[in-house]
C-alpha positions in Angstrom: 0.0 0.0 0.0 3.0 2.3 0.4 3.9 4.6 -2.5 7.6 4.2 -1.5 9.5 2.1 0.9 13.0 2.9 2.3 15.2 0.9 4.6 16.8 2.5 7.6 19.7 0.9 9.4 19.3 0.1 13.1 21.2 -1.3 16.0 20.4 -2.4 19.6 19.3 1.2 20.4 16.8 1.3 17.5 17.2 3.4 14.4 20.6 4.9 13.6 19.8 8.5 13.9 21.9 10.0 11.2 20.7 7.4 8.7 17.0 8.0 9.5 17.4 11.8 9.2 19.3 11.5 6.0 16.6 9.3 4.6 13.9 11.9 5.4 16.1 14.6 3.7 16.5 12.3 0.7 12.7 12.1 0.3 12.7 15.9 -0.1 15.4 15.7 -2.8 13.6 12.9 -4.7 10.4 15.0 -5.1 8.4 13.7 -2.1 8.5 17.0 -0.1 7.9 16.4 3.6 5.5 19.4 3.8 2.9 17.5 1.6 2.4 14.9 4.4 0.1 15.3 7.4 2.9 13.9 9.6 5.1 10.9 10.5 3.6 8.0 12.5 6.1 5.9 14.4 6.3 2.5 16.1 9.3 1.1 18.0 12.9 2.2 17.4 12.8 5.4 19.4 12.4 4.4 23.0 16.2 4.5 23.7 16.6 7.8 21.8 13.5 10.0 22.3 15.6 13.0 21.3 15.5 11.7 17.7 11.8 12.3 17.7 12.4 15.9 18.5 14.7 16.3 15.5 12.1 14.7 13.3 9.5 17.1 14.6 11.6 20.0 13.3 11.1 18.5 9.8 7.6 17.1 9.9 4.8 16.9 12.5 5.0 13.7 14.6 1.8 11.7 14.8 2.1 10.1 18.3 3.4 10.9 21.7 6.0 13.7 22.0 9.6 13.1 22.7 9.0 14.4 26.3 6.3 11.9 27.0 8.2 9.1 25.5 11.4 9.9 27.5 9.4 10.1 30.7 7.6 6.8 30.2 10.8 5.0 29.3 12.7 6.4 32.2 12.3 3.6 34.8 12.9 5.8 37.8 10.1 8.3 36.7 7.7 5.6 35.5 7.7 3.4 38.5 7.8 6.3 40.9 4.7 7.6 39.2 2.9 4.2 39.5 3.9 4.1 43.2 2.4 7.5 43.7 -0.8 6.5 41.9 -1.0 3.2 43.8 -0.8 1.1 40.7 0.4 -2.4 41.4 3.7 -3.3 39.8 6.6 -5.7 40.3 9.4 -4.6 42.7 11.9 -2.6 40.7 15.4 -1.4 41.7 18.1 0.7 40.2 20.5 -1.5 42.2 19.5 -4.8 43.9 19.7 -4.9 47.7 22.5 -6.9 49.3 22.0 -10.6 49.7 18.9 -10.7 47.5 18.0 -13.9 45.7 19.2 -13.1 42.1 17.1 -15.9 40.7 14.0 -13.9 41.4 15.1 -10.9 39.3 15.8 -9.9 35.8 17.6 -6.9 34.3 15.7 -4.8 31.7 16.8 -2.1 29.3 14.5 1.0 29.5 14.6 1.5 25.8 14.2 -2.1 24.8 11.3 -3.8 23.0 10.4 -7.4 22.1 11.8 -8.9 25.3 15.2 -9.7 23.8 16.8 -7.1 26.1 15.6 -8.9 29.3 18.3 -11.0 31.0 18.3 -13.0 34.3 19.9 -11.0 37.0 22.2 -14.0 37.8 24.0 -13.5 34.5 24.5 -9.8 35.2 25.8 -10.1 38.8 24.3 -6.7 39.8 26.4 -4.8 37.3 24.0 -2.1 36.0 24.6 -0.4 32.7 23.1 3.0 31.9 19.3 3.0 31.4 18.9 -0.5 32.9 17.0 -1.6 35.9 16.2 -4.7 37.9 12.7 -6.1 38.3 11.1 -9.0 40.3 10.0 -11.9 38.1 6.3 -12.6 38.6 4.5 -15.7 37.6 1.1 -15.2 36.0 -0.8 -14.5 32.7 0.9 -12.0 30.5 -1.8 -9.6 29.1 -1.9 -6.2 27.4 -4.5 -3.5 26.8 -4.5 -1.6 23.5 -6.1 1.8 24.0 -6.5 5.1 22.3 -6.5 8.5 24.1 -6.5 12.2 23.6 -4.4 12.9 26.7 -7.4 12.8 29.0 -10.1 10.3 28.0 -9.3 6.7 27.2 -11.1 4.3 24.8 -10.4 0.6 24.8 -9.5 -1.0 21.6 -8.9 -4.5 22.9 -7.6 -6.8 25.7 -5.0 -9.3 24.7 -3.1 -12.3 25.9 0.6 -12.5 25.1 3.2 -15.2 25.3 7.0 -15.8 25.0 9.2 -17.6 22.5 11.9 -18.9 24.8 15.4 -20.0 24.0 18.6 -20.2 26.0 19.9 -16.8 24.9 16.6 -14.9 25.1 14.3 -16.4 27.8 11.8 -13.5 27.6 11.6 -13.0 23.9 8.2 -11.9 22.4 6.3 -14.8 20.9 2.9 -13.5 19.9 -0.4 -12.3 21.1 -4.1 -12.9 20.6 -7.0 -10.4 20.6 -10.2 -10.4 22.7 -8.7 -12.4 25.5 -11.1 -14.0 27.9 -10.4 -11.9 30.9 -12.6 -11.2 33.9 -14.4 -7.9 34.4 -12.1 -7.1 37.4 -9.0 -7.6 35.4 -10.3 -5.4 32.6 -11.3 -2.7 35.0 -7.8 -2.7 36.6 -6.1 -2.5 33.2 -8.3 0.4 32.1 -7.9 2.2 35.4 -4.1 2.0 35.1 -4.2 3.2 31.5 -6.5 6.1 32.5 -4.2 7.3 35.3 -1.0 6.9 33.4 -2.5 8.7 30.4 -3.2 11.8 32.5 0.1 11.6 34.3 2.2 11.4 31.1 -0.1 13.2 28.7 -0.3 10.2 26.4 -2.1 10.5 23.0 -3.1 8.2 20.2 -2.7 4.4 20.3 -0.7 3.1 23.2 -0.4 -0.4 24.9 -0.1 -1.4 28.5 1.6 -4.7 29.4 0.9 -6.4 32.6 0.9 -9.7 34.5 -2.3 -11.2 36.1 -2.0 -13.1 39.3 -4.7 -15.1 41.0 -4.7 -15.3 44.8 -7.1 -17.2 47.0 -8.7 -15.3 49.9 -10.9 -16.5 52.7 -14.1 -14.6 53.3 -17.0 -15.3 55.8 -20.2 -16.6 54.4 -23.5 -14.8 54.9 -24.2 -16.8 58.0 -20.7 -16.1 59.3 -20.4 -19.7 60.3 -17.9 -20.9 57.8 -15.3 -19.6 55.5 -15.5 -19.5 51.7 -12.4 -19.5 49.5 -12.6 -16.9 46.6 -10.1 -16.2 44.0 -9.0 -12.5 43.6 -7.1 -11.4 40.5 -4.5 -8.7 40.7 -3.0 -6.8 37.8 0.7 -5.8 38.0 1.7 -3.3 35.4 5.1 -4.0 33.7 5.3 -1.1 31.2 3.5 1.2 28.8 4.5 1.3 25.1 3.7 4.9 24.2 3.6 4.2 20.4 2.0 2.0 17.8 2.6 -1.5 19.1 2.6 -5.0 17.7 -1.0 -5.6 18.9 -2.4 -2.9 16.6 -2.1 -5.6 13.9 -4.7 -7.6 15.8 -7.4 -5.0 15.3 -6.4 -3.1 12.1 -8.7 -5.1 9.8 -11.5 -5.3 12.3 -11.5 -1.6 12.7 -10.8 -0.1 9.4 -10.7 3.4 10.9 -8.3 2.6 13.7 -5.3 4.4 12.2 -7.5 7.4 11.3 -8.6 7.4 15.0 -4.9 7.4 16.0 -4.2 10.4 13.7 -7.3 12.4 15.0 -6.5 11.7 18.6 -2.9 12.9 18.1 -3.4 15.9 15.9 -6.8 17.3 16.9 -7.2 15.6 20.3 -10.5 14.2 19.2 -11.8 10.7 20.1 -14.1 9.9 17.2 -15.0 6.6 18.7 -15.8 3.3 16.9 -19.4 2.3 16.5 -20.3 4.3 19.5 -18.3 2.4 22.0 -16.4 4.4 24.7 -14.2 3.0 27.5 -15.4 -0.4 26.4 -13.9 -3.1 24.3 -14.9 -3.2 20.7 -17.3 -6.2 20.4 -16.2 -8.9 18.0 -16.9 -12.6 17.7 -13.6 -13.3 16.0 -10.2 -13.4 17.8 -7.0 -12.9 15.8 -3.6 -14.3 16.8 -0.2 -13.5 15.5 3.2 -15.2 16.3 6.8 -14.6 15.3 8.6 -17.6 13.8 12.3 -17.5 14.9 15.1 -19.6 13.5 16.1 -22.3 15.9 19.3 -22.9 13.9 20.9 -21.0 10.9 18.4 -21.1 8.1 18.8 -20.4 4.3 15.7 -19.3 2.5 15.8 -20.6 -1.0 14.2 -19.0 -4.0 10.6 -19.9 -4.8 9.4 -20.8 -1.4 5.6 -21.3 -1.5 4.5 -19.5 1.6 1.0 -20.4 2.9 -1.6 -17.5 2.8 -1.5 -17.1 6.6 2.3 -16.2 6.5 3.3 -12.4 6.7 6.5 -10.4 7.0 8.4 -12.6 4.6 11.4 -11.4 2.6 10.3 -10.2 -0.8 11.9 -10.3 -4.2 14.7 -12.7 -3.3 17.2 -12.8 -6.1 19.5 -15.1 -4.2 19.3 -17.5 -1.2 19.0 -15.6 2.1 20.7 -16.8 5.3 19.0 -16.1 8.5 21.0 -16.6 11.7 19.8 -18.7 14.6 17.6 -16.6 16.9 16.6 -14.1 14.3 13.0 -13.8 13.1 12.0 -15.5 9.8 8.4 -14.4 9.4 5.1 -14.1 11.2 2.0 -16.2 11.1 -1.6 -15.4 11.8 -4.8 -17.2 12.7 -8.5 -16.5 13.2 -10.9 -18.3 15.4 -14.1 -17.9 17.4 -12.2 -17.7 20.7 -8.9 -16.4 21.9 -7.8 -19.9 23.0 -8.6 -21.5 19.7 -6.8 -18.8 17.7 -3.8 -19.1 19.9 -3.7 -22.9 19.6 -4.0 -22.6 15.8 -1.3 -19.9 15.4 1.2 -22.0 17.5 0.5 -25.0 15.3 1.3 -22.8 12.3 4.6 -21.7 13.8 5.6 -25.4 13.9 4.3 -26.0 10.3 6.6 -23.2 9.0 9.6 -24.7 10.8 8.8 -28.0 9.3 8.5 -26.5 5.9 11.8 -24.8 6.1 13.4 -28.0 7.5 12.1 -30.0 4.6 13.5 -27.5 2.0 17.0 -27.9 3.2 
């Protein structure tokens, strides 16, 4: 759908700043003046260098959160202190771990990281903290996310999602995939929405954003009506991990379902208007179909040969191969998608398709 596509180099911090800026200037020189565009929409690649967004904003309006908001949300000290002030539950987080702490209970995270590949067990770090890194308590539970849209004050829910990992020895917390319309309780949805609302106001968030969290269930004893015996009930608690103040991977789960979703993002950012979707506000958009996507990673070094017949449910494949392409172990190969009447069924199908692609590539060698 793009009129033109250009590749920008990147490293562990995201886009290489000079290369991205030169690419934008090159568009001007090639007859696609920046002033003709409404603005530049962005996804990942800026979390570790929000100042780059400010440089871009001097050339073309930025459709999304400002560099100031991005910098604040991705500053662990500011973000978790804000959640503490707002009484939003979150895992225990430290700049430096206390003495004699059990390292197996903690991981080290990079404030500007994405996709989970930056998360390392604290035992492998031995409390040596690099700049923009922090330690966080590992929590068991269900990984979930909330995709929401906001004008800086009001929040509209796009969808609640379940997420999962694609684990290997080098990257035990690598992003595996997600499924839309997860079957979550009303309590969990309310806790996620409440956190998104409070953090939106605190950081002035606009447009599409996502909030990642862990859901834990805890049994609690309560007295029965007759107060003669105890009943055991299960309470679900949401612990917020982070906010992705940008277009996130889960936008893909709703883009076809809501054809105006990107337009709503633009309106919320540029005019601070929430135009809504079919009249729903602060509620999940109702749909009978769940969509799942998953990333297929190379378990070993893989060579993609010419003429691979990809199934219709495969996306993000290399295009126009004129020679065999080698993909190193651990790197992503492609994505797969699946639709079903429930989140559980869609997740099961997409994970089956991950294995089918691995089998396909193995048989082509």
